[in-house]
N, C-alpha and C positions, 0 to 999 in steps of 0.2 A: 493922212498917210500919203507918202510920196509915191511916185510912179513905180520906182524899183520895188518898194515894199508891197505894191499891189501884184507884182508878178509872182506866179507860183515858184516856190523854192523846190528844186530837185535835190533829193538826198538819196545817194546810192550806198548800198551796203557792200563792203568788201570782205567781211569776216563775220561769222556768227558764233565763234567760240575759239578758245585757245587751241591751236593745232589745225585750224581750218586750212583749206587750200590756199597756197600762197600766190597762185596765178589768177585768183578770182577778181582782183581789182582792175586788171587791164581792160577787159571788155566794158566794165562799168565806167571807167574813166573815159574811154573812147566815146561812149554814148553821151556822157556829160559834156565833153568838149564839143561834140557835134551840136549839142543843144544850144550852146553859146548864151545861155542864161545863167542866173545865179544858181550855184550848185555847191554841194558839200558831200564829201566822201567820209563815211563812218566805218570804224573798225570796232566790233563788239567782241572782246576776247576774254571776258571774265565770267567765272562761275565760282560758287563756293569752293569747289575742289581745286580749280586752277589758282585761286587766290591763296589757298592753303599751301599748295606746292610752291607758289612764289614766295610766301613767307618763309618756308624752309630754305629755299634757295638763297634768300637774302641773309638768313641767319648764318649760312655757311660762307657767304661771300657778299660783303656789303655793297659791292658794285653790281650784283645781280638782283633778281627779284622782279624784273619786268618781263613782258611777253618774250619767250625764247625765240619766236619766229619773227620778231619785229623787223629786222633787216630784210628778211626774205619777202615779207608782205609789202613793205614800203618801197624797196629799191625799184621795182618795175614801174612805179607810178608817181613817186615823189616829185621828180623834176618836172614832169608834165603838169602835175597839179599846181605847182608853184608858178609855172609859166602861164598856165591857163586860168588862173584865178579860182581854182577849186579849193575850198577850205577843207582841211582834214581834222576830224575829231575822233579820238580813240581812247578807250579805257585800257589800252595796252601798257599803261604805266604800272598796273597791278600793285605790288607791294613797294615799288620804287619808281614813282612817276618822274622824279627829277633825273634819275639814271636813264630812263627811257628818253626823256627830252634831250639829254646830252647826246645820246646815240643818234637821234634824229638830226641834230645839228651837224654831227660828224658825217653822217650819211649824205647830207646835202652837199657838204664840201667835197666828199669823195666823188659824187656824181657830177660835180661841176655846176650844180644848180645854184640859183640865187639863195642868199641866206634868208631863211624864213623868219618871220616874226612869230615867236613861239611862246605860248603861255602854258603854265602848269596849274591845274586846279587841285587844291589840297584842302585838308580838313577832315577827310574820311578816316585817316589813320589815328586810332585811339590807343595804340599799343604802348605808348610811353608811360612811365610810372606816374606822371602827373594826371593821368586819366584813370588810374586804378580805383580811386575813390568813387568816381562817377559810375564806372562799370560795376563795382561791387554793389552800389545802391540799386542800379538797374537790374542786375542779376538776382538780387534778393527778392525783388518784386516778381521777377519772371519764374524763378526756381524755388523760392521760399527761403526763409532764413536758414543758414547753416548748410545750404546745398551748393554754394558757389565758392568753395575753398580751394579750387584747383589753381595751379600756376598758369597765368595768362601768357601765352606765346605770341599773341597778336590779336588785335581787335579793329574792325573796320565798319564804319557806318555807311549806309546807302545815301549818298548825296543826291540832290536833284539837279535841275537844269540851269539854275541861276548863275552858277560860276562859269559854266560853258558860255551862256549868253553874254555875260559880262566880258569874257575874253574875246569873243567874236566882235562885240561892239567896239572893243578897244583895238581892233584891227589885226587880230591873230590870224596867221595863215595856218598854223597847226596848234591844236589844243590837246594836251595830254592830261588824262585823268587817271585816278585810281578807281576805287569802288564808287561808281555812280550807278543809279538804277538804269537798267538796259534801255528803256524807252527815252530816258533823259538825254541820251546821245542825239536823238532826233528832236526832242522838245527844245533843247537849248538853241540850235541853229534856227528853228522856226521862230522862237521868241525874238532872237536878235534880228532876223531878216524882216519879219512882219511888224515888229515894234509892239508886241503884246505885253501887257502888264502881267505881273506875277500872280494876280488874282483874277485873270480872265479865264475862269474855270472851264467854260465850254470849249473855247479854242484850245486851251492846254490839254483838255481831255481828248480832243480829236487828234491833236498831234501825238499824244501819248499812244493812242491806238495805231497811228501810222508807224510810230517807233516799235510797237509790239509786233507789227507785221514784218518790219525790217530786221529785228534784233537777232533772229536765228538764221540770217543769211539765206542760203538757197532753199531752206525748208519751205518757204511760201511759193517757190518756183517749181515745186514738184519733187524736191529731194526726198524728204522724209515721208512725203505723201505717197510715193510710188509703191505699187503692189501689183506685180504682173498678173494679167488676166482679170483684175478687178479694178485697179486704178492705174492704167498704163500711162507712162510718161516717156515721150520721145527724147532722144539725144541726151540721156542721163550722163554720159561720159563727158559731155561738154556743157554741163548744167550752168545756166545763167544765174546771176545774182540780182536781187531786186532793187528797184528804184521807186521812190514815192515822190510824186508831184503834189506838194502841199500848198493849198491856196490860202488866201488871206483870212478865210473863216476857219481854217484848220482841216477842212475836208481834204481827202487825198485820193489820188489815183495810183494804183500799183501796177507796175509792169516790170519787165526784166531787160537786161542789157541786150542790145541788138546783136543778131547773128549767133545767139547761144541756144543751147538745148533747154529742155524743160518745158514747163507750161505754167502760165498764170491764168486762172479762171475763177469762177465763183466758188468752186469746190475747194481749191487750194487755199484761197483767201479765208473762207469760212473756217476751215480746219485750223489754220494758223491763228485766226482771230480768237478762237476758243482755247487755244493751247495754254496750259498752266493758269487758266483763269478760274480763281476760286469762287468768285461771285460776279456774274455778268452785270449786276446792278451796282456793284461797288468794288471796282478794281483799284486797290490801294497802291499809290505810288508816292514818292516824296513831293511831287509837283501838284498832284490833283487826285481826286477820287473819280475815276471814269465809270460811266454807265453806258453799256452797249445794249441795254434791253430794247431800245427802239432803233438800233442801228440798221442801216440798209446796205446790202452788198449787191452790186449790179454791174454786169459787163457793159462797158460803154464803147468798146471797139475790140477787135480780136487781140487777145493778150493784154487788155487793159481793163482793170476792175476798179470801180469807185466805191469807196467807203464813206458814208455820210450818216447823219442822224445820231452821232455819239453826243452824249451830254456830260456835263461835268459838275462836280460839287467841291466844296472847300477841301483843301488838302489836310491830311492828318496833322495833329499837333506834335506827334512824335516821329522819330526816324528809327528804322530798324537797324540794329547793329549785330554783327556776327562776331562772336568771341571764340578764338581758337586756343586750345590748350593741348599740351603734349599728352599723347594717348597711346604710348607704347610703340610696338613694332608689328608690321605685317610681313609674314613669311609665306611664300608661295612656291610650290614645286609641281612640275608636270612631267609625265612620262607617257609614251604611246605604246599601245598594244594592237597588233593587227593579225589577221588570219583567223583560222578556226579556233574557237574558244577564246577570242580576244576579250569579250566582256567578262567572262568568268575569271580570266587572269587579272584583269583590272580590278575586279571586286576583291580578289584574293590579295592583291598588293595593298589595297586600302585596309583590309582587315589586318594584315601583317603590321602595318604602321600604327593602327589603333592599339594593337597589343603591345607594341614596342614603345609607344608614347602615351601611357595611361594617364599621366598627369597633365598632358598638353591639351587643355580645353580652353576655348572651343576648337575643334578640329573639323573643318568643313571638307567634305568629299564631293566632288563633281565627276560624273562620267560624261564628258563632252561628246555630244552625239546621242546620248541616252537619257541623261537627267542632269541638267546643269542650270539653265535659265530658270526653270520652274522648280528647282530643288530648294532645299532649306538648310540652314546652318546645322540644325540638329540631325539631319539625315533621315528624317521620318519618311519622306517621299521615296528615297532610294531604297530604304529597307522594305517598304511596303510594295514596291514594284518588283515583280518576279524577274529573275535573271533571264535575259534574252540571248539571242545568238548574234548580236552585233559583231562584225568582223573588222571594225576600224574604230577604236576608242582611244580618246585622250583622257588619261586620269589626271585630275587636278586636286591637290590638297592645299589647304591654307589654314593659317592660325594667326591670331593676334595675341601678343603677349606684352606684358608690362616691361619685362627685361629683354634686352637684345639677345643675351646668351640663351635664354629659353627658346626664343623664336628660331635661332640658328640650328637648333636640334632637328627641326623638321627638314631643313635644307640638306643636312648630312644624311638623314635617313632616306629621303627620296633618291638622292644620288646613289646610295648603296643598293638600291633595287636593281641597278645594272647587273650585278653579279649574284646578289643574294636572292634573286628570284621574286616572283615567278618568271617563267621563261618568256623570252621574246620581247622584253621591254627595251625601248630605245628613245632617243631624242629628249633626254632629260634637260629641262630648263628650270633654274631656280632664281628667285629674286627676294630681296629683303629691303624694306624701306620703312622709315619712321612715319608714324601716323600723327595727325592732328585731329583732335576731337573738336566739335563745334556746337555751341549753344547760341541762341538768339535772345535778344532783349530789346526793349524800346528805350530810346534816349530822348529827352525833351529837345525839341528842335532848337531852342534858343541856346542850348549848351554846346552846340556844334557850329562854330563859326567857319564859314567857307572863305578860302583865300585864293587869290589869283596871283601867281608869281610870274614875272616876265624874265625869260632867259635871253631873249634877243629882241 
């Protein structure tokens, strides 16, 4: 292993989901530039919901379908990253990685930055008709024969880190992906930098858990952790985003961008480490099966926490795929009631709509501020809870319908509450959007070839 590969690789996170703060990358990049060592900036912007929205966007416009905030996220940092040798890796390609890559090239020109060497990792998109046979076979195993007869609107498999590593080894300044597993955005750069093999299970598992700490952005820096009076976090309005220093053995130290708010300590790291972990002894990813049952989390300096002791096992033989299918329309309507008797009036309005829309099922009713987060689609909780004297209530009604015209009925009826009563309603808002359903299945790994395309 050469001297450069022996150096820790710093990987900073600039986004944890689609719609994240667009100014997050600047402090991270400043910290990476001051470090003057090998560094990568990652953008994690995908989830099942955001990929479904991207699929709908591309269906409406073939040029769309990538992260809507791509330009706002990259513009503040792209030129400095290219000048300072900081590689960029992002799954902001969503349903249209090539379109995202073209936008990155155009943005570099607009900023007067040097032209990046840009790679697109593909192979995740199984939406085409040539893949329908493979998907039908996989879905029949997952759902049972005869239960997969829906029309496929899109399908994406979770790729691992190898395509990213290949692109970085080939000299890419920017790597654009679609659906790769979230931790793979970190594993790929670590593989390329440290020269790990694709079956170096323990090191890959350690990098996977470093990626797991980074993938939700500011969450590990105290964001989602904050709970006033119980888990206080300073400077939440200027919350920092995390950086992982990953050594040649895969162990990492987590800290945040300099001069930012938030906190990184043993508590925030442990909370994020366990986040969405179904089995601490077998965390399944496309790259490796990670085992944190013997992991150690320890503070090594103020604001610096080290994760070690992660072990790894051979990766699964299959890859998870999400299959989207058209699932009708979601209609939502809201109206506010305030003052004496507000809750009673909101309940009456809901009852009026139930009577006027007897065939519109399901019809969800929420009294925001009274019963919403803990309520249920059938309305059992609201019915069982005695009417109170809340004087500030937002009534929300929602339905999902196979046909658009049926869903539109709810929008008209909510709007009519303005004058049809009860008294004092105002601030009506309505929305209608198409829905995609999702089912998951497993695809044999060898049936999903990964490709790296060079755009520049």
